[in-house]
C-alpha positions as CSV (number, residue, x, y, z in Angstrom):
1,M,18.0,-1.3,-13.6
2,V,16.6,2.2,-13.3
3,M,17.3,3.6,-9.8
4,P,14.9,6.6,-8.4
5,E,17.7,8.6,-8.6
6,D,18.5,8.1,-12.3
7,V,14.9,8.8,-13.4
8,L,14.5,12.3,-11.5
9,D,18.1,12.9,-13.1
10,A,16.5,12.2,-16.4
11,Y,14.6,15.6,-15.9
12,E,17.3,18.0,-14.1
13,R,17.8,19.7,-17.5
14,E,14.7,21.5,-17.2
15,E,15.9,23.2,-13.5
16,P,19.0,21.4,-12.8
17,A,19.3,21.0,-9.0
18,T,22.0,22.3,-7.0
19,T,22.1,20.3,-3.6
20,P,23.0,16.3,-3.9
21,E,21.1,14.2,-2.0
22,T,22.7,13.0,1.2
23,G,20.6,10.7,2.4
24,L,18.0,7.8,1.8
25,R,14.5,7.0,2.2
26,T,12.0,4.2,1.9
27,L,8.6,3.8,3.0
28,R,6.1,1.5,5.2
29,D,4.1,-0.6,2.6
30,P,1.7,-2.2,4.7
31,S,0.3,-4.2,1.6
32,D,3.3,-6.5,1.4
33,I,2.4,-7.5,5.6
34,G,-1.6,-6.6,5.4
35,D,-4.3,-4.4,4.8
36,V,-4.0,-2.5,1.5
37,G,-6.9,-0.1,2.1
38,T,-6.7,1.0,4.8
39,A,-3.0,2.0,5.7
40,D,-2.4,3.1,2.6
41,R,-3.2,6.9,4.1
42,M,-0.7,6.4,6.3
43,E,2.8,5.8,4.1
44,D,4.5,8.5,6.0
45,G,8.5,8.3,5.3
46,D,10.9,6.2,7.5
47,E,14.2,7.5,8.0
48,I,16.0,4.5,7.4
49,G,19.9,5.7,7.8
50,G,22.1,7.4,5.4
51,S,23.6,10.7,6.2
52,A,26.0,13.5,5.0
53,H,28.7,10.6,5.2
54,T,27.0,8.1,3.2
55,A,28.8,7.2,0.0
56,P,27.1,7.3,-3.3
57,G,28.3,3.3,-4.0
58,N,26.5,2.3,-0.7
59,I,23.1,4.2,-1.8
60,A,23.5,3.0,-5.5
61,K,23.6,-0.6,-3.3
62,S,21.0,0.0,-0.9
63,S,18.6,1.3,-3.7
64,L,18.8,-2.2,-5.6
65,I,18.6,-3.7,-2.7
66,M,15.8,-2.3,-1.6
67,A,13.8,-2.2,-5.8
68,L,14.9,-6.1,-6.1
69,G,13.1,-6.9,-2.9
70,T,10.1,-4.7,-3.3
71,I,9.6,-6.4,-7.1
72,V,9.9,-9.9,-5.5
73,S,7.4,-8.8,-2.9
74,R,5.3,-7.4,-5.0
75,V,4.9,-10.8,-7.0
76,T,4.9,-13.2,-4.2
77,G,2.3,-10.9,-2.8
78,F,0.2,-11.1,-5.8
79,V,0.5,-14.9,-6.8
80,R,-0.7,-14.9,-2.8
81,T,-3.8,-12.9,-3.9
82,I,-4.4,-15.4,-6.4
83,I,-4.0,-18.7,-4.5
84,L,-5.9,-17.1,-1.3
85,A,-8.9,-16.2,-3.8
86,A,-9.1,-19.6,-4.8
87,A,-8.6,-20.6,-1.4
88,I,-11.5,-18.9,0.5
89,G,-13.4,-17.1,-2.8
90,T,-15.2,-14.0,-2.6
91,Q,-18.3,-15.2,-0.4
92,L,-19.6,-15.5,2.7
93,L,-16.4,-17.3,3.8
94,G,-13.8,-15.2,1.8
95,D,-15.6,-11.9,3.7
96,A,-15.2,-13.4,7.2
97,Y,-11.2,-13.9,6.4
98,Q,-10.7,-10.2,4.9
99,T,-12.5,-8.7,7.9
100,A,-10.7,-10.9,10.7
101,G,-7.2,-10.5,9.0
102,M,-7.9,-6.7,8.7
103,V,-8.3,-6.6,12.5
104,P,-4.9,-6.8,13.9
105,Y,-3.3,-4.2,11.3
106,M,-5.7,-1.9,12.3
107,I,-5.4,-2.4,15.9
108,Y,-1.7,-2.2,15.8
109,D,-1.5,1.1,13.1
110,L,-3.8,2.8,15.4
111,L,-2.2,1.7,18.8
112,I,1.9,1.4,18.2
113,G,2.5,1.7,13.9
114,G,2.0,5.0,13.9
115,L,4.1,6.5,16.5
116,L,6.6,3.7,15.3
117,A,6.7,5.4,12.0
118,S,6.4,9.0,12.0
119,V,8.1,9.6,15.8
120,F,10.5,6.5,16.9
121,V,12.4,5.5,14.0
122,P,13.9,9.4,13.1
123,F,14.3,9.6,17.1
124,L,16.3,6.4,16.7
125,V,18.6,7.9,14.3
126,K,19.1,11.1,16.0
127,R,20.0,9.2,19.1
128,R,22.4,7.0,17.8
129,K,24.3,9.8,15.6
130,L,24.3,12.1,19.1
131,D,24.5,9.6,22.3
132,P,27.8,8.9,23.8
133,D,26.7,5.1,23.5
134,G,25.7,5.2,19.7
135,G,21.6,5.1,21.1
136,D,22.5,1.6,22.8
137,K,20.5,2.5,26.3
138,T,17.8,4.2,24.0
139,E,17.2,1.3,21.8
140,Q,17.4,-1.0,25.2
141,R,14.6,0.5,26.4
142,L,12.2,1.2,23.4
143,V,12.5,-2.3,22.6
144,T,11.3,-3.5,26.1
145,L,8.8,-0.5,26.4
146,M,7.5,-2.0,22.6
147,L,7.8,-5.4,23.4
148,L,5.8,-5.4,26.8
149,G,3.3,-3.2,25.4
150,L,2.8,-5.7,22.3
151,F,2.5,-8.6,24.3
152,V,-0.2,-6.9,26.6
153,L,-2.2,-5.6,23.8
154,T,-2.2,-9.2,21.9
155,L,-3.4,-10.6,25.0
156,V,-5.9,-8.3,25.1
157,S,-6.9,-8.5,21.7
158,V,-7.4,-12.1,22.0
159,L,-9.5,-12.0,24.7
160,I,-12.0,-9.2,23.4
161,A,-11.7,-10.6,19.8
162,E,-15.8,-11.1,19.1
163,W,-15.9,-7.0,20.0
164,F,-13.8,-6.3,17.2
165,I,-15.9,-8.2,14.5
166,R,-19.1,-6.6,16.2
167,I,-17.2,-3.2,15.8
168,Y,-16.0,-3.9,11.9
169,A,-18.7,-6.5,10.7
170,G,-21.9,-5.3,11.8
171,G,-23.4,-6.9,9.6
172,F,-22.4,-10.4,9.8
173,S,-25.0,-13.0,11.5
174,G,-25.2,-16.5,12.0
175,A,-22.2,-19.1,10.7
176,Q,-20.7,-16.1,9.2
177,Y,-20.4,-14.3,12.5
178,D,-18.8,-17.1,14.4
179,V,-16.2,-17.8,11.7
180,S,-15.4,-14.4,11.6
181,V,-14.6,-14.6,15.6
182,V,-12.8,-17.6,15.6
183,L,-10.1,-16.6,12.8
184,A,-10.2,-13.2,14.5
185,R,-9.1,-14.8,17.8
186,Y,-6.3,-16.5,15.9
187,L,-5.1,-13.9,13.6
188,V,-4.7,-11.1,16.7
189,T,-2.0,-13.1,17.6
190,Q,-0.4,-11.5,14.7
191,I,-0.2,-8.4,16.6
192,F,3.5,-9.0,18.8
193,F,4.7,-10.2,15.6
194,I,3.7,-7.2,13.4
195,G,5.1,-4.7,16.2
196,A,8.6,-7.0,16.4
197,S,9.0,-6.8,12.7
198,G,8.4,-3.4,12.3
199,L,10.8,-2.5,15.2
200,A,13.0,-5.0,14.0
201,S,12.9,-3.1,10.8
202,A,13.4,0.1,12.1
203,M,16.3,-0.6,14.5
204,L,17.7,-2.6,11.2
205,N,17.3,0.4,9.0
206,A,19.2,2.7,11.5
207,R,22.2,0.8,10.9
208,N,21.8,1.3,7.2
209,R,21.3,-2.5,7.2
210,F,18.3,-2.7,4.3
211,G,18.0,-6.2,3.0
212,A,16.4,-8.2,5.6
213,P,13.5,-5.5,5.8
214,M,12.8,-5.8,2.4
215,W,13.2,-9.3,1.7
216,A,11.4,-10.9,4.8
217,P,7.9,-10.2,3.6
218,V,8.7,-12.4,1.0
219,L,9.3,-15.1,3.3
220,N,5.7,-14.2,4.7
221,N,4.1,-14.3,1.5
222,L,5.4,-17.8,0.3
223,V,4.2,-19.4,4.2
224,I,0.3,-17.9,3.3
225,I,0.8,-19.1,-0.4
226,G,2.0,-22.6,1.5
227,V,-0.9,-22.7,3.6
228,C,-3.6,-21.6,1.1
229,L,-2.9,-24.2,-1.0
230,W,-2.6,-26.6,1.8
231,F,-6.2,-25.9,2.4
232,L,-7.6,-26.0,-1.3
233,N,-5.9,-29.4,-1.3
234,L,-7.5,-30.4,2.3
235,A,-11.3,-28.5,2.1
236,G,-11.6,-28.4,-1.5
237,P,-13.1,-25.2,-3.2
238,G,-16.8,-23.8,-2.3
239,R,-16.6,-24.2,1.5
240,T,-18.9,-21.8,3.2
241,P,-19.1,-20.2,6.7
242,E,-21.9,-23.2,7.2
243,T,-19.5,-26.2,6.1
244,V,-15.7,-25.3,7.0
245,T,-14.8,-27.3,9.8
246,S,-12.4,-26.0,13.2
247,G,-9.9,-27.6,11.7
248,E,-9.9,-25.9,8.2
249,L,-10.4,-23.1,10.6
250,M,-7.3,-23.5,13.0
251,L,-5.4,-24.0,9.3
252,L,-6.2,-21.1,8.0
253,G,-5.8,-18.7,11.3
254,L,-2.9,-20.3,12.4
255,G,-1.1,-20.8,9.0
256,T,-1.6,-17.2,8.3
257,A,-0.2,-16.1,11.8
258,A,3.0,-18.4,11.2
259,G,3.9,-16.1,8.1
260,Q,4.1,-13.3,10.5
261,V,6.3,-15.3,12.9
262,V,8.4,-16.4,10.4
263,Q,9.1,-12.7,9.1
264,A,9.7,-11.2,12.4
265,S,11.8,-14.5,13.4
266,V,14.3,-13.4,10.1
267,L,14.2,-10.0,10.7
268,L,15.3,-10.4,15.0
269,W,17.9,-13.1,13.7
270,A,19.2,-10.0,11.4
271,L,19.3,-7.7,14.0
272,A,21.3,-9.8,16.2
273,A,23.8,-10.6,13.2
274,A,24.1,-6.6,13.1
275,G,24.9,-6.8,16.8
276,F,22.7,-5.9,18.6
277,R,21.9,-7.6,22.2
278,W,18.9,-7.4,23.9
279,R,19.0,-6.0,27.5
280,P,15.5,-5.4,29.6
281,R,15.2,-1.7,30.9
282,L,12.0,0.0,31.9
283,D,14.3,3.7,33.6
284,L,12.6,5.9,31.2
285,R,12.9,8.8,33.5
286,G,15.4,11.0,31.0
287,S,15.2,8.6,28.0
288,G,13.2,11.0,25.8
289,L,10.7,8.5,24.9
290,G,8.3,10.9,26.2
291,E,9.2,13.7,24.4
292,A,9.3,12.1,21.2
293,A,5.8,10.9,21.5
294,G,4.3,14.0,22.5
295,A,6.4,14.9,19.2
296,A,3.3,12.8,17.3
297,S,0.0,14.4,18.2
298,W,-0.5,15.4,15.0
299,M,0.7,12.4,13.4
300,M,-1.9,10.3,15.7
301,L,-4.7,12.5,14.6
302,Y,-4.0,11.8,11.0
303,I,-3.7,8.0,12.1
304,V,-7.1,8.1,14.0
305,V,-9.1,9.5,10.8
306,A,-7.5,7.5,8.4
307,Q,-8.7,4.4,10.9
308,L,-12.1,5.8,11.1
309,G,-12.3,5.9,7.6
310,A,-11.2,2.1,7.5
311,L,-14.1,1.5,9.8
312,V,-16.6,3.0,7.1
313,S,-15.6,1.3,4.4
314,T,-14.9,-2.2,5.8
315,N,-18.6,-2.0,7.5
316,V,-20.0,-0.7,4.1
317,A,-18.6,-3.6,2.4
318,T,-19.5,-6.2,5.1
319,R,-23.1,-5.2,5.2
320,A,-23.3,-5.2,1.3
321,G,-21.8,-8.8,1.5
322,A,-24.4,-10.1,3.8
323,R,-27.6,-8.3,2.4
324,A,-26.0,-9.2,-1.1
325,A,-26.4,-13.0,0.1
326,E,-29.7,-12.7,1.8
327,A,-30.7,-11.3,-1.3
328,G,-29.7,-14.7,-2.8
329,F,-27.1,-12.9,-5.3
330,D,-24.5,-16.1,-5.6
331,S,-21.3,-13.6,-6.7
332,G,-18.8,-12.1,-4.3
333,A,-20.5,-8.6,-3.2
334,G,-18.5,-8.0,0.3
335,I,-15.4,-6.9,1.4
336,A,-13.6,-9.6,0.0
337,A,-14.3,-9.0,-3.6
338,Y,-13.0,-5.0,-2.7
339,K,-10.0,-5.9,-1.0
340,F,-9.0,-8.3,-3.8
341,A,-9.6,-5.3,-6.3
342,S,-7.9,-2.9,-4.2
343,M,-4.6,-5.1,-3.9
344,L,-4.4,-4.7,-7.6
345,F,-5.1,-1.1,-7.8
346,Q,-2.2,-0.3,-5.4
347,L,0.2,-2.3,-7.6
348,P,1.2,0.5,-10.0
349,Y,1.8,3.5,-7.2
350,A,3.7,1.2,-5.3
351,I,6.0,0.0,-8.0
352,I,6.1,3.5,-10.3
353,A,5.4,6.3,-7.6
354,V,6.8,5.1,-4.2
355,S,10.1,4.6,-6.4
356,V,10.2,8.3,-7.2
357,I,9.0,9.3,-3.7
358,T,11.7,7.2,-2.2
359,A,14.4,9.7,-4.2
360,L,12.2,12.8,-3.7
361,L,11.6,13.2,0.2
362,P,16.0,13.6,0.7
363,R,16.0,16.2,-2.1
364,M,13.0,18.2,-1.0
365,S,14.4,18.0,2.6
366,E,17.6,19.3,1.8
367,H,16.1,22.1,-0.3
368,V,14.0,23.0,2.3
369,A,17.0,23.7,4.6
370,A,18.7,25.6,2.2
371,G,16.0,27.6,1.6
372,R,15.4,27.3,-1.5
373,K,11.4,26.7,-2.3
374,D,11.9,27.1,-5.8
375,Q,13.8,23.7,-5.8
376,V,11.0,21.7,-3.7
377,R,8.0,23.1,-6.1
378,S,10.6,21.8,-9.1
379,D,10.9,18.2,-7.6
380,F,7.0,17.9,-6.8
381,S,6.3,18.7,-10.4
382,R,9.2,16.5,-11.8
383,G,8.1,13.5,-9.4
384,F,4.1,14.1,-10.4
385,R,4.6,14.3,-13.8
386,L,7.5,11.7,-14.2
387,S,5.1,9.2,-12.3
388,S,2.4,10.2,-14.1
389,V,4.5,9.0,-17.6
390,L,3.9,5.4,-16.7
391,I,0.6,5.4,-13.9
392,V,-1.7,7.2,-16.6
393,P,-1.3,4.5,-19.3
394,I,-1.0,1.4,-17.0
395,S,-4.4,2.8,-15.4
396,V,-6.1,3.2,-18.3
397,A,-4.9,0.2,-19.3
398,M,-6.3,-1.5,-16.4
399,I,-9.7,0.2,-16.6
400,V,-10.0,-1.5,-20.4
401,F,-8.8,-5.1,-19.3
402,A,-10.4,-5.2,-15.7
403,I,-12.9,-7.8,-16.3
404,P,-10.7,-10.3,-18.2
405,F,-7.2,-10.0,-16.4
406,C,-9.6,-10.7,-13.1
407,V,-11.1,-13.4,-14.6
408,M,-8.0,-14.7,-16.0
409,I,-6.6,-14.8,-12.7
410,Y,-9.1,-15.3,-10.2
411,A,-11.5,-17.6,-11.6
412,Q,-10.4,-20.6,-10.1
413,G,-10.8,-23.1,-6.9
414,S,-13.6,-21.3,-4.7
415,T,-13.8,-18.3,-6.9
416,S,-16.2,-18.6,-10.2
417,A,-15.7,-16.6,-13.1
418,Q,-19.0,-14.5,-12.1
419,D,-17.2,-13.9,-8.8
420,A,-13.7,-12.9,-10.9
421,E,-16.3,-10.4,-13.1
422,A,-17.4,-8.9,-9.8
423,I,-13.9,-8.3,-9.1
424,G,-12.6,-6.8,-12.4
425,R,-15.9,-4.2,-12.1
426,I,-14.7,-2.9,-8.9
427,L,-11.3,-2.4,-9.9
428,M,-12.4,-0.6,-13.2
429,V,-13.8,2.1,-10.4
430,F,-10.9,2.1,-8.4
431,C,-8.6,2.7,-11.3
432,V,-10.3,6.0,-12.2
433,M,-9.2,7.5,-9.0
434,L,-5.4,6.2,-9.2
435,I,-3.8,9.6,-10.4
436,P,-5.8,11.5,-7.4
437,F,-4.6,9.0,-5.1
438,T,-0.9,9.5,-6.3
439,L,-1.2,13.3,-6.5
440,F,-2.5,13.2,-2.6
441,Q,0.6,10.9,-1.6
442,L,3.2,12.9,-3.4
443,Q,1.5,16.1,-1.9
444,M,1.6,15.0,1.7
445,R,5.4,14.3,1.1
446,V,5.6,17.5,0.1
447,F,4.6,18.9,3.7
448,Y,6.5,16.0,5.5
449,A,9.5,17.8,3.9
450,L,8.9,21.4,4.8
451,G,8.4,19.8,8.1
452,D,4.4,20.3,8.8
453,T,2.9,17.2,9.7
454,R,0.1,19.8,11.4
455,T,-1.7,20.3,7.8
456,P,-1.9,17.0,6.5
457,A,-3.8,16.1,9.7
458,L,-6.1,18.8,9.4
459,V,-6.6,18.2,5.3
460,S,-7.8,14.6,6.2
461,I,-10.4,15.9,7.9
462,P,-13.2,17.1,5.7
463,S,-11.4,14.2,3.5
464,E,-12.4,12.0,5.8
465,F,-16.1,13.2,6.2
466,A,-16.4,13.1,2.1
467,H,-15.4,9.7,2.3
468,A,-17.6,8.9,5.1
469,T,-20.8,10.5,4.1
470,T,-21.0,9.3,0.9
471,A,-20.0,5.8,1.4
472,I,-22.9,5.0,4.1
473,S,-24.8,6.8,1.7
474,L,-24.7,4.0,-0.6
475,L,-25.9,1.7,1.9
476,F,-29.6,3.8,1.5
477,F,-29.5,4.6,-2.2
478,M,-28.0,1.4,-3.9
479,E,-28.6,-2.3,-4.1
480,P,-26.5,-4.6,-2.4
481,Q,-25.1,-6.2,-5.1
482,H,-23.5,-3.3,-6.4
483,I,-22.5,-1.1,-3.3
484,V,-18.8,-2.8,-3.8
485,V,-18.8,-2.0,-6.6
486,W,-19.3,2.0,-6.7
487,L,-17.3,1.9,-3.0
488,P,-14.5,3.2,-4.8
489,V,-15.9,6.6,-5.6
490,P,-16.1,7.5,-2.0
491,Y,-12.6,6.1,-1.4
492,G,-11.2,8.2,-4.5
493,L,-13.2,11.3,-3.2
494,Y,-11.3,11.6,0.0
495,Y,-7.9,12.1,-2.4
496,I,-9.6,14.4,-4.5
497,V,-10.6,16.9,-1.7
498,G,-7.4,16.1,-0.3
499,S,-5.6,17.1,-2.9
500,V,-7.6,20.0,-4.0
501,I,-7.1,21.5,-0.5
502,M,-3.2,20.6,0.1
503,W,-2.6,22.4,-3.6
504,Y,-4.2,25.1,-2.8
505,L,-2.0,25.8,0.3
506,L,1.1,24.6,-1.4
507,N,0.4,26.5,-4.4
508,R,0.4,29.9,-1.5
509,R,3.0,28.2,0.2
510,L,5.8,28.1,-2.7
511,N,4.5,30.5,-4.7
512,G,3.1,28.1,-7.6
513,L,2.9,24.2,-8.4
514,D,3.8,24.5,-12.4
515,G,0.2,23.8,-12.1
516,R,-0.6,24.9,-16.2
517,R,2.7,22.6,-17.2
518,T,1.1,19.4,-14.7
519,V,-2.1,19.7,-16.5
520,S,-1.4,20.1,-20.1
521,T,1.1,17.0,-19.1
522,L,-2.3,15.0,-17.6
523,F,-4.1,15.8,-20.7
524,K,-1.8,15.0,-23.2
525,L,-0.9,11.8,-21.8
526,H,-4.9,10.7,-21.6
527,L,-5.0,11.6,-25.0
528,A,-2.4,9.6,-26.1
529,T,-3.8,6.5,-24.8
530,V,-7.0,6.6,-26.5
531,P,-5.4,4.9,-29.9
532,S,-4.7,2.1,-27.6
533,V,-7.8,2.3,-25.5
534,V,-9.5,1.9,-28.9
535,F,-7.1,-1.4,-29.9
536,G,-7.8,-3.1,-26.4
537,V,-11.5,-2.9,-26.6
538,V,-11.3,-4.7,-30.2
539,S,-8.8,-7.0,-28.8
540,I,-11.5,-7.9,-26.2
541,H,-14.1,-8.8,-28.7
542,L,-11.9,-10.3,-31.0
543,F,-10.5,-13.1,-28.8
544,Q,-13.6,-13.5,-26.4
545,G,-14.4,-16.6,-27.9
546,L,-11.7,-18.8,-27.0
547,P,-12.1,-21.7,-24.8
548,G,-11.4,-21.3,-21.0
549,D,-11.2,-18.5,-18.3
550,L,-8.0,-18.1,-19.5
551,W,-6.7,-18.2,-23.3
552,P,-9.2,-14.6,-23.8
553,G,-7.7,-13.0,-21.5
554,L,-4.7,-13.7,-21.9
555,A,-4.6,-13.2,-25.8
556,A,-6.3,-9.7,-25.4
557,I,-4.4,-8.6,-22.7
558,T,-1.0,-9.7,-25.0
559,T,-1.6,-8.3,-28.1
560,G,-3.7,-5.0,-26.7
561,G,-0.8,-4.6,-24.5
562,V,1.9,-4.8,-26.9
563,V,0.6,-3.1,-29.8
564,G,-1.3,-0.5,-27.1
565,G,2.3,0.3,-25.8
566,V,3.5,1.2,-29.2
567,L,0.7,3.3,-30.4
568,F,0.9,5.3,-26.5
569,V,4.5,6.0,-27.2
570,A,3.6,6.6,-31.1
571,T,0.9,9.1,-30.2
572,A,2.8,10.6,-27.3
573,K,5.8,11.8,-29.4
574,L,3.1,13.2,-31.8
575,L,1.5,15.1,-29.2
576,N,5.2,16.5,-28.0
577,V,5.0,15.0,-24.7
578,T,8.4,15.7,-23.4
579,E,8.2,13.5,-20.2
580,V,7.6,10.5,-22.3
581,T,10.6,11.3,-24.6
582,S,13.1,11.7,-21.5
583,F,12.1,9.0,-20.2
584,L,12.5,6.3,-23.1
585,D,16.0,8.8,-23.8
586,L,17.0,7.7,-19.9
587,L,15.8,3.8,-20.8
588,K,18.4,3.5,-23.9
589,T,21.4,5.3,-22.3
590,R,21.0,2.4,-19.2
591,L,20.9,-0.2,-21.6
592,R,23.7,1.1,-23.6
593,R,25.7,0.7,-20.5
594,R,25.0,-2.7,-20.0
């Protein structure tokens, strides 16, 4: 397996770095545990241990555990998405479930999750190194405070669950509204266990224990897969808000929450196995927790803006779905179809770019500490171009094959072929935004490496204004069945506006960003995909006459993917795209070692 550090080292001959890596970071990945579309703007790097004395062998082993855990989590999450679509569909019941399922993650991230990720994780690492007791008292206070706060927040959320549905789904009415409220009451119970999972993961990572935090979401996915299969077997396909029973809603609600309970239980067990014993403490005076929380003001502004954006997107999508249903359209045009498409859109970034960011953050932080801004610029340029080598052809391929692929995986159970085609159209628009999305995330990490959380927070304000105004305008200027198809455009506009502003600011701060070479690489990479696109389109038309929903897509994607991949590499070499050549050389080197 190619480690992130090895991938970056393939580019060292361009501008060799002089400082070795001395730390290890990972990213909180919300798509494994809940909402994808909202928390993606808040994937701030969580310090997970590692120090100047961390052995290279331990770093490599930890990276391997993280990589394998991420891959398995993504695979099981992918299967979970397919089974979930088959169970609840993309129409009114699916919209109700998806909206209710987003609520606990939004509330948690807004009130607690952002502070935990951006402030308390590095705070714990620091106190474990500096305190005479190894940070034990600080951990005891934090655990006590967090668990108490999570319990109160969960209890209040259960009592006011109806208000969450009114806020996030103003277009719901009748049976759909009632079902959403019932599901929300079950699903907000997850808040306590989401928080317990996050806290336990942070404490395990501070102890250099990486296995359980990376693998526990797999168990969550497996539980939800089992619950959805049970629901599908019990209720059958095609359930609606009018026909679903209270027992079936209980199965969906409590079964989904059970997945989060299992995840939290495994992590708490792993924390106990690592030697932590909880002793409740509320003597917060002099603990430093208040000072740590105060340092999060800019990050909290960023989180609030992101949640406002999620609120806008959710309301636009839910209102669009309700209006489309009232107008008599029988394919999903609401939040469920939008979310099923967004989950696929996130995969290339989550698997490729996150690995690069994992390796980049410590390197850039060290260069900043050494006053080597030229090396920060070099790492950013290499990281973005490296990510683009895979993300550009994958995003283009996803645009070409979006509809047959979605029909192939989603057209079963409660999701019809027409519903799946609607998901595919949304995915096509999403994938156009993949490069701006990746660029934004990498630029944000440069600011974090510079120790600047203020600028990303301020940049989010005009970016969100662009997103919100264009998203809301869709409700007034577009027919309801088309709104969610184009909703990824406002979503992507957030990242386009933010990327432009941050590029200008970083270009001044770092005395350039290697923009000419970056633009040249992107142009050549997209140009290299042209023969593959032509062959892919031909493949779709060639195999569309095959029977069923599976075989046309499978044949087209397999043939177009294999031949298209060869055509892309050959064309990239012809265009002298050195990044592709370097990446292939790295793969050959790794294969020879085996």
